[in-house]
Steps between C-alpha positions, in 0.01 A plus 500: 500500500617190313708621209517146366130479430273212597671205657453173309330210679707343781560132452501250786777544754743207541489288811771518766688200369520636142593842630784348704618292204498814275710683753750216534512469121604864468780442751627215283452704184740763628778249573619427144440853368763659729788247509634562148647836586706351782595185307578682175873578556557127571277390210671752270842366586389137475387546140759768420244758401515880495335722759204590279416142422261501799274704274475203262391275789233752598382549137462125444315461827286796403404338172369201688333724752323696230377192321343345807364834622341570159305175511445495876138611488405232249693230679317579827165462321604176331679311776415681823742704703601215735634279218679793339668601824605140577660454157663844506662449836638172364652686207670748729634216720650333189658823392663555840663157499601567138665831590701330771629213290509635143804357322512776238376853437230393247340274758506781756316717250243224435440481874438879497228441237336228716524727806320776307225270381428380848537832684280687249211261550539508878518875516210561256287232658542603861477875420191455288338286773596754768374799303156346464469311830700697759490846648763759413648457844530122458650544155768740627584262787515215250778685322668563839540124517679505170751745646561263793606233251703756305676600827578135591626414147803733474596449864486124447712512184754746641556275806537199269768679298670658803541150651684386188221275364385489140197707404319169410440454875296820515310421179424147618351636831275733307407223254394270780278770646329557165446129454325488836274787393415311183382206704289724729321649200447159352336379820280808526424560133121441534471762774615774259204434269451292191536613139215717379325557167584818311212751513371717218659811663833314508459403132444868414833587659667219302765429766821687545509611137169687548624659819793650306252719304449716811748793547463483881627140491812615308565786739477269797728247325763772448480596867536139608794467260685793657411426856606137499808588297606733778410253772713228340779740415568566869468126579732379224757775483542624859728212603727547195514882525583488870763228475670573172464878471497605866702209645247407769545163667286226333314408816419868561382542148282192530338654806444824306290304245319333787431835665362630169255212472426515872406869464263412219344232720462721808378788278227275365386402844483867605341617174238225531395653831477859374398452138126544556551806713747679274362375168696290251556777244638741757702231675672390179577858403681565835675163487641553154642836617661327800648225286644750259665685788654170614635436154666845502661420834632168373633658180688764707765247608538640853555205728388145572254636760360746246459214253303301757284799577438560129405136445265518799323809358478337154352185651243682710409720200455214256316283755132572414535583130459153337219375727337841503482506118375141487224566752381796295486311170146359534374851587694667217414246228195297614475147621532297178760717325715503812521118497716524189654838567655381825686226312620753249612735774696222673647404162606863439645508850721201425618652167592808699676280760714365215544808282565778745784331692645386167495852354661640814753219485589596145550857626717365780710307247552814292570723796518366852276311746393835646295552189249261645377713802522820291286353225254380763451858617399611150255211466338589830419842358339347189301255713359775712391701194322198349326417826362851524362452149336173600309635799364787289354276230125416483436159650253215471146605582584861571277752321372224281164529325 
Protein backbone atom coordinates (compact mmCIF):
# COMPACT_ATOMS: atom_id res chain seq x y z
CA UNK A 1 0.00 0.00 0.00
CA UNK A 2 1.35 3.40 -0.95
CA UNK A 3 0.90 5.65 2.08
CA UNK A 4 1.97 8.64 0.03
CA UNK A 5 -1.03 8.50 -2.27
CA UNK A 6 -0.91 8.70 -6.07
CA UNK A 7 2.48 9.38 -7.55
CA UNK A 8 2.70 12.57 -9.63
CA UNK A 9 3.59 12.23 -13.32
CA UNK A 10 7.21 11.24 -13.90
CA UNK A 11 9.07 13.71 -16.07
CA UNK A 12 11.65 12.72 -18.68
CA UNK A 13 14.77 11.02 -17.31
CA UNK A 14 18.10 12.74 -17.99
CA UNK A 15 20.55 11.30 -20.51
CA UNK A 16 23.77 9.64 -19.42
CA UNK A 17 25.87 12.76 -20.01
CA UNK A 18 23.62 14.98 -17.89
CA UNK A 19 23.41 12.34 -15.19
CA UNK A 20 27.20 12.11 -15.08
CA UNK A 21 27.53 15.90 -14.94
CA UNK A 22 25.01 16.09 -12.10
CA UNK A 23 26.99 13.49 -10.15
CA UNK A 24 30.28 15.31 -10.75
CA UNK A 25 28.65 18.59 -9.78
CA UNK A 26 27.61 17.17 -6.42
CA UNK A 27 31.18 16.04 -5.79
CA UNK A 28 32.36 19.59 -6.40
CA UNK A 29 29.48 21.02 -4.33
CA UNK A 30 30.72 19.10 -1.30
CA UNK A 31 34.27 20.46 -1.52
CA UNK A 32 33.69 24.04 -0.27
CA UNK A 33 31.03 23.11 2.28
CA UNK A 34 33.37 20.97 4.40
CA UNK A 35 36.67 22.88 4.39
CA UNK A 36 35.66 25.76 6.69
CA UNK A 37 35.64 23.60 9.81
CA UNK A 38 39.26 22.57 9.22
CA UNK A 39 40.40 26.01 8.09
CA UNK A 40 38.56 27.86 10.86
CA UNK A 41 41.24 27.84 13.61
CA UNK A 42 43.69 29.38 11.09
CA UNK A 43 41.11 31.83 9.75
CA UNK A 44 40.09 32.75 13.29
CA UNK A 45 43.68 33.51 14.26
CA UNK A 46 44.38 35.43 11.03
CA UNK A 47 41.53 37.87 11.67
CA UNK A 48 41.84 37.68 15.48
CA UNK A 49 38.25 36.52 15.98
CA UNK A 50 36.64 34.62 18.82
CA UNK A 51 35.71 30.95 18.62
CA UNK A 52 32.01 31.63 18.05
CA UNK A 53 32.65 33.95 15.10
CA UNK A 54 32.33 30.95 12.80
CA UNK A 55 28.60 31.24 13.46
CA UNK A 56 28.58 34.69 11.86
CA UNK A 57 30.23 33.28 8.74
CA UNK A 58 27.59 30.56 8.55
CA UNK A 59 24.74 32.99 9.20
CA UNK A 60 25.87 35.37 6.44
CA UNK A 61 26.29 32.45 4.06
CA UNK A 62 22.87 31.18 5.12
CA UNK A 63 21.25 34.52 4.26
CA UNK A 64 22.60 34.28 0.72
CA UNK A 65 21.60 30.63 0.55
CA UNK A 66 18.06 31.41 1.66
CA UNK A 67 17.65 34.24 -0.85
CA UNK A 68 18.73 32.18 -3.83
CA UNK A 69 16.78 29.11 -2.65
CA UNK A 70 13.60 31.16 -2.16
CA UNK A 71 13.70 32.36 -5.77
CA UNK A 72 15.18 29.19 -7.26
CA UNK A 73 11.92 27.89 -8.72
CA UNK A 74 11.19 31.18 -10.49
CA UNK A 75 14.77 31.51 -11.75
CA UNK A 76 14.65 28.04 -13.28
CA UNK A 77 11.47 28.94 -15.16
CA UNK A 78 12.84 32.28 -16.33
CA UNK A 79 16.41 31.44 -17.34
CA UNK A 80 16.57 27.66 -17.52
CA UNK A 81 18.46 25.44 -15.09
CA UNK A 82 21.63 25.27 -17.21
CA UNK A 83 22.25 29.02 -17.12
CA UNK A 84 21.44 29.21 -13.41
CA UNK A 85 23.86 26.39 -12.57
CA UNK A 86 26.64 27.92 -14.69
CA UNK A 87 26.29 31.31 -13.01
CA UNK A 88 25.96 29.81 -9.53
CA UNK A 89 29.10 27.69 -9.84
CA UNK A 90 30.90 30.82 -10.95
CA UNK A 91 29.76 32.63 -7.81
CA UNK A 92 31.02 29.81 -5.59
CA UNK A 93 34.37 29.83 -7.40
CA UNK A 94 34.72 33.56 -6.81
CA UNK A 95 33.86 33.09 -3.13
CA UNK A 96 36.52 30.40 -2.69
CA UNK A 97 39.27 32.59 -4.10
CA UNK A 98 37.94 35.42 -1.96
CA UNK A 99 38.10 33.28 1.18
CA UNK A 100 41.71 32.45 0.48
CA UNK A 101 42.91 35.99 -0.16
CA UNK A 102 40.58 38.23 1.88
CA UNK A 103 42.62 41.10 3.34
CA UNK A 104 40.14 41.81 6.12
CA UNK A 105 37.29 40.19 8.06
CA UNK A 106 34.56 42.21 6.33
CA UNK A 107 35.69 40.93 2.92
CA UNK A 108 35.71 37.36 4.25
CA UNK A 109 32.09 37.82 5.34
CA UNK A 110 31.17 39.27 1.93
CA UNK A 111 32.62 36.16 0.32
CA UNK A 112 30.45 34.07 2.66
CA UNK A 113 27.38 35.88 1.29
CA UNK A 114 28.49 35.20 -2.31
CA UNK A 115 29.14 31.56 -1.43
CA UNK A 116 25.62 31.25 -0.02
CA UNK A 117 24.02 32.83 -3.09
CA UNK A 118 25.81 30.44 -5.41
CA UNK A 119 25.44 27.29 -3.32
CA UNK A 120 21.74 27.87 -2.64
CA UNK A 121 20.92 28.05 -6.34
CA UNK A 122 23.06 25.00 -7.14
CA UNK A 123 21.55 22.94 -4.35
CA UNK A 124 17.96 23.94 -5.05
CA UNK A 125 18.35 23.62 -8.81
CA UNK A 126 19.96 20.20 -8.82
CA UNK A 127 17.74 18.81 -6.04
CA UNK A 128 14.61 20.09 -7.77
CA UNK A 129 15.73 18.64 -11.07
CA UNK A 130 16.61 15.32 -9.44
CA UNK A 131 13.34 15.04 -7.49
CA UNK A 132 11.32 15.39 -10.70
CA UNK A 133 13.59 13.61 -13.20
CA UNK A 134 15.47 10.92 -11.25
CA UNK A 135 14.54 7.84 -9.29
CA UNK A 136 14.89 7.77 -5.50
CA UNK A 137 17.93 5.52 -5.86
CA UNK A 138 19.63 7.93 -8.26
CA UNK A 139 18.84 10.87 -5.99
CA UNK A 140 20.35 9.15 -2.96
CA UNK A 141 23.45 8.24 -4.97
CA UNK A 142 23.63 11.83 -6.19
CA UNK A 143 23.97 12.93 -2.57
CA UNK A 144 26.59 10.23 -2.02
CA UNK A 145 28.70 12.12 -4.55
CA UNK A 146 28.32 15.24 -2.40
CA UNK A 147 29.85 13.33 0.48
CA UNK A 148 32.81 12.30 -1.65
CA UNK A 149 33.56 15.98 -2.16
CA UNK A 150 32.94 16.69 1.52
CA UNK A 151 35.40 13.90 2.40
CA UNK A 152 38.09 15.25 0.05
CA UNK A 153 37.67 18.85 1.23
CA UNK A 154 38.73 18.54 4.90
CA UNK A 155 41.48 16.05 4.10
CA UNK A 156 42.82 18.44 1.45
CA UNK A 157 42.75 21.42 3.80
CA UNK A 158 44.21 19.52 6.76
CA UNK A 159 47.16 18.38 4.62
CA UNK A 160 47.68 21.92 3.35
CA UNK A 161 47.82 23.22 6.92
CA UNK A 162 49.89 20.30 8.24
CA UNK A 163 52.51 21.01 5.56
CA UNK A 164 52.83 24.58 6.82
CA UNK A 165 51.15 26.24 3.85
CA UNK A 166 48.53 28.99 4.07
CA UNK A 167 44.85 28.04 3.91
CA UNK A 168 44.60 30.07 0.67
CA UNK A 169 46.23 27.12 -1.13
CA UNK A 170 43.34 24.85 -0.18
CA UNK A 171 40.70 27.44 -1.01
CA UNK A 172 42.34 28.16 -4.39
CA UNK A 173 42.24 24.47 -5.28
CA UNK A 174 38.54 24.30 -4.50
CA UNK A 175 37.89 27.55 -6.38
CA UNK A 176 39.56 26.23 -9.50
CA UNK A 177 37.39 23.11 -9.38
CA UNK A 178 34.20 25.18 -9.10
CA UNK A 179 35.29 27.38 -11.99
CA UNK A 180 35.73 24.28 -14.16
CA UNK A 181 32.21 23.15 -13.22
CA UNK A 182 30.84 26.56 -14.21
CA UNK A 183 32.35 26.16 -17.67
CA UNK A 184 30.89 22.65 -18.03
CA UNK A 185 27.40 23.89 -17.20
CA UNK A 186 27.84 26.81 -19.58
CA UNK A 187 28.75 24.44 -22.40
CA UNK A 188 25.84 22.08 -21.66
CA UNK A 189 23.18 24.61 -20.67
CA UNK A 190 20.85 23.79 -23.59
CA UNK A 191 20.79 20.10 -22.67
CA UNK A 192 19.19 20.89 -19.30
CA UNK A 193 16.15 22.46 -20.96
CA UNK A 194 15.20 25.99 -21.87
CA UNK A 195 13.17 28.44 -19.79
CA UNK A 196 9.46 27.64 -19.69
CA UNK A 197 6.25 29.67 -19.41
CA UNK A 198 4.45 29.71 -16.06
CA UNK A 199 1.29 27.61 -16.13
CA UNK A 200 -2.05 28.48 -14.57
CA UNK A 201 -1.44 25.91 -11.83
CA UNK A 202 1.88 27.53 -11.04
CA UNK A 203 0.21 30.96 -10.94
CA UNK A 204 -2.32 29.61 -8.41
CA UNK A 205 0.53 28.59 -6.14
CA UNK A 206 2.08 32.07 -6.54
CA UNK A 207 5.65 30.89 -6.13
CA UNK A 208 7.43 30.24 -2.88
CA UNK A 209 5.16 32.64 -0.99
CA UNK A 210 2.13 30.55 -1.87
CA UNK A 211 3.91 27.36 -0.86
CA UNK A 212 4.41 28.80 2.61
CA UNK A 213 0.64 28.68 3.20
CA UNK A 214 0.83 24.89 3.52
CA UNK A 215 1.53 23.52 7.04
CA UNK A 216 3.23 20.43 5.60
CA UNK A 217 5.77 22.68 3.88
CA UNK A 218 6.60 24.34 7.20
CA UNK A 219 6.98 21.01 8.99
CA UNK A 220 9.35 19.74 6.32
CA UNK A 221 11.30 23.01 6.46
CA UNK A 222 11.78 22.61 10.23
CA UNK A 223 12.97 19.04 9.74
CA UNK A 224 15.43 20.14 7.06
CA UNK A 225 16.55 22.96 9.39
CA UNK A 226 17.39 20.55 12.21
CA UNK A 227 18.82 17.79 10.06
CA UNK A 228 21.24 20.01 8.14
CA UNK A 229 22.15 21.90 11.29
CA UNK A 230 23.22 18.62 12.86
CA UNK A 231 25.04 17.47 9.73
CA UNK A 232 27.05 20.70 9.56
CA UNK A 233 27.63 20.76 13.32
CA UNK A 234 29.67 17.56 13.16
CA UNK A 235 31.46 18.79 10.04
CA UNK A 236 32.38 22.21 11.42
CA UNK A 237 32.97 21.49 15.12
CA UNK A 238 34.49 18.00 15.22
CA UNK A 239 37.99 19.18 14.31
CA UNK A 240 37.95 21.94 16.93
CA UNK A 241 36.43 19.75 19.66
CA UNK A 242 38.95 16.98 19.09
CA UNK A 243 42.03 19.20 18.85
CA UNK A 244 41.29 21.91 21.42
CA UNK A 245 39.19 20.03 23.98
CA UNK A 246 40.49 16.47 23.68
CA UNK A 247 44.02 17.30 22.44
CA UNK A 248 43.92 15.03 19.41
CA UNK A 249 46.61 15.56 16.75
CA UNK A 250 45.43 17.89 13.93
CA UNK A 251 46.04 15.36 11.16
CA UNK A 252 44.10 12.71 13.11
CA UNK A 253 41.25 15.13 13.72
CA UNK A 254 41.20 16.00 10.02
CA UNK A 255 40.83 12.32 9.20
CA UNK A 256 38.00 12.08 11.73
CA UNK A 257 36.07 14.71 9.77
CA UNK A 258 36.90 12.85 6.58
CA UNK A 259 35.67 9.57 8.08
CA UNK A 260 32.43 11.27 9.08
CA UNK A 261 31.77 12.47 5.53
CA UNK A 262 33.00 9.21 4.08
CA UNK A 263 30.49 7.34 6.26
CA UNK A 264 27.69 9.53 4.93
CA UNK A 265 28.86 8.81 1.39
CA UNK A 266 29.10 5.04 1.87
CA UNK A 267 25.82 5.08 3.78
CA UNK A 268 24.13 6.77 0.83
CA UNK A 269 25.46 4.19 -1.59
CA UNK A 270 24.17 1.37 0.61
CA UNK A 271 20.84 3.04 1.39
CA UNK A 272 20.29 3.66 -2.32
CA UNK A 273 20.47 -0.10 -2.85
CA UNK A 274 18.05 -1.03 -0.05
CA UNK A 275 15.71 1.98 -0.01
CA UNK A 276 13.02 0.45 -2.21
CA UNK A 277 13.09 -2.83 -0.33
CA UNK A 278 12.98 -1.35 3.18
CA UNK A 279 10.87 1.71 2.40
CA UNK A 280 12.03 5.31 2.82
CA UNK A 281 9.94 6.06 5.91
CA UNK A 282 11.11 2.99 7.79
CA UNK A 283 14.70 3.44 6.63
CA UNK A 284 14.89 7.03 7.85
CA UNK A 285 13.37 6.12 11.21
CA UNK A 286 16.05 3.46 11.84
CA UNK A 287 18.81 5.70 10.57
CA UNK A 288 17.89 8.59 12.86
CA UNK A 289 18.01 6.16 15.79
CA UNK A 290 21.46 4.99 14.72
CA UNK A 291 22.75 8.54 14.29
CA UNK A 292 21.49 9.53 17.72
CA UNK A 293 23.31 6.54 19.22
CA UNK A 294 26.51 7.67 17.53
CA UNK A 295 26.07 11.18 18.92
CA UNK A 296 25.75 9.71 22.43
CA UNK A 297 28.96 7.75 21.93
CA UNK A 298 30.82 10.86 20.73
CA UNK A 299 29.52 12.92 23.65
CA UNK A 300 30.68 10.28 26.14
CA UNK A 301 34.36 11.30 25.66
CA UNK A 302 35.75 7.77 25.92
CA UNK A 303 38.66 7.59 23.48
CA UNK A 304 39.75 8.62 19.99
CA UNK A 305 38.64 5.23 18.70
CA UNK A 306 35.21 5.68 20.27
CA UNK A 307 34.97 9.13 18.69
CA UNK A 308 35.75 7.64 15.28
CA UNK A 309 33.11 4.94 15.82
CA UNK A 310 30.56 7.52 16.95
CA UNK A 311 31.22 9.69 13.90
CA UNK A 312 30.89 6.63 11.67
CA UNK A 313 27.49 5.78 13.17
CA UNK A 314 26.37 9.40 12.85
CA UNK A 315 27.46 9.48 9.22
CA UNK A 316 25.72 6.22 8.29
CA UNK A 317 22.60 7.31 10.15
CA UNK A 318 22.37 10.72 8.54
CA UNK A 319 23.19 9.37 5.09
CA UNK A 320 19.75 8.86 3.50
CA UNK A 321 17.82 11.55 5.39
CA UNK A 322 18.25 14.60 3.12
CA UNK A 323 17.88 12.79 -0.23
CA UNK A 324 15.11 10.58 1.15
CA UNK A 325 13.08 13.61 2.21
CA UNK A 326 13.73 15.34 -1.11
CA UNK A 327 12.64 12.30 -3.11
CA UNK A 328 9.36 12.16 -1.16
CA UNK A 329 8.50 15.83 -1.63
CA UNK A 330 6.68 15.50 -4.99
CA UNK A 331 4.60 12.66 -3.54
CA UNK A 332 3.84 14.52 -0.31
CA UNK A 333 3.03 17.89 -1.86
CA UNK A 334 2.26 17.36 -5.54
CA UNK A 335 4.28 18.19 -8.63
CA UNK A 336 3.83 21.97 -8.95
CA UNK A 337 3.89 22.83 -5.24
CA UNK A 338 7.03 20.74 -4.77
CA UNK A 339 8.89 22.84 -7.38
CA UNK A 340 8.83 25.75 -4.94
CA UNK A 341 8.80 23.73 -1.71
CA UNK A 342 12.11 22.07 -2.52
CA UNK A 343 13.77 25.46 -2.78
CA UNK A 344 12.26 26.46 0.56
CA UNK A 345 13.41 23.20 2.14
CA UNK A 346 16.93 23.72 0.87
CA UNK A 347 16.83 27.31 2.13
CA UNK A 348 15.64 26.16 5.56
CA UNK A 349 18.41 23.58 5.53
CA UNK A 350 21.03 26.25 5.03
CA UNK A 351 19.57 28.43 7.79
CA UNK A 352 19.85 25.38 10.03
CA UNK A 353 23.40 24.83 8.82
CA UNK A 354 24.22 28.34 10.00
CA UNK A 355 22.06 28.62 13.11
CA UNK A 356 22.47 25.26 14.84
CA UNK A 357 26.31 25.25 14.84
CA UNK A 358 26.24 28.90 15.91
CA UNK A 359 23.89 28.19 18.85
CA UNK A 360 26.01 25.25 19.94
CA UNK A 361 29.09 27.45 19.56
CA UNK A 362 27.54 30.02 21.88
CA UNK A 363 26.92 27.24 24.38
CA UNK A 364 30.55 26.15 23.98
CA UNK A 365 31.69 29.71 24.67
CA UNK A 366 29.62 29.88 27.85
CA UNK A 367 30.63 26.44 29.05
CA UNK A 368 33.11 24.29 27.14
CA UNK A 369 33.52 22.78 23.69
CA UNK A 370 31.96 19.56 24.99
CA UNK A 371 28.61 21.38 24.98
CA UNK A 372 28.57 20.86 21.20
CA UNK A 373 28.19 17.04 21.11
CA UNK A 374 25.88 17.09 24.16
CA UNK A 375 23.59 19.65 22.53
CA UNK A 376 23.58 17.58 19.34
CA UNK A 377 22.20 14.59 21.26
CA UNK A 378 19.25 16.67 22.44
CA UNK A 379 18.55 17.92 18.91
CA UNK A 380 18.59 14.37 17.55
CA UNK A 381 15.75 13.54 19.92
CA UNK A 382 13.71 16.52 18.71
CA UNK A 383 14.38 15.66 15.06
CA UNK A 384 13.14 12.10 15.54
CA UNK A 385 9.90 13.32 17.14
CA UNK A 386 9.21 15.77 14.30
CA UNK A 387 9.93 13.15 11.67
CA UNK A 388 7.42 10.77 13.25
CA UNK A 389 4.87 13.58 13.04
CA UNK A 390 5.64 14.12 9.35
CA UNK A 391 5.12 10.54 8.25
CA UNK A 392 1.75 10.45 10.05
CA UNK A 393 0.37 13.51 8.28
CA UNK A 394 -2.14 13.27 5.39
CA UNK A 395 -0.30 13.67 2.11
CA UNK A 396 -0.98 14.88 -1.42
CA UNK A 397 -3.67 12.86 -3.16
CA UNK A 398 -4.32 10.54 -0.24
CA UNK A 399 -7.99 10.17 0.69
CA UNK A 400 -8.82 13.15 -1.49
CA UNK A 401 -12.29 13.66 -2.90
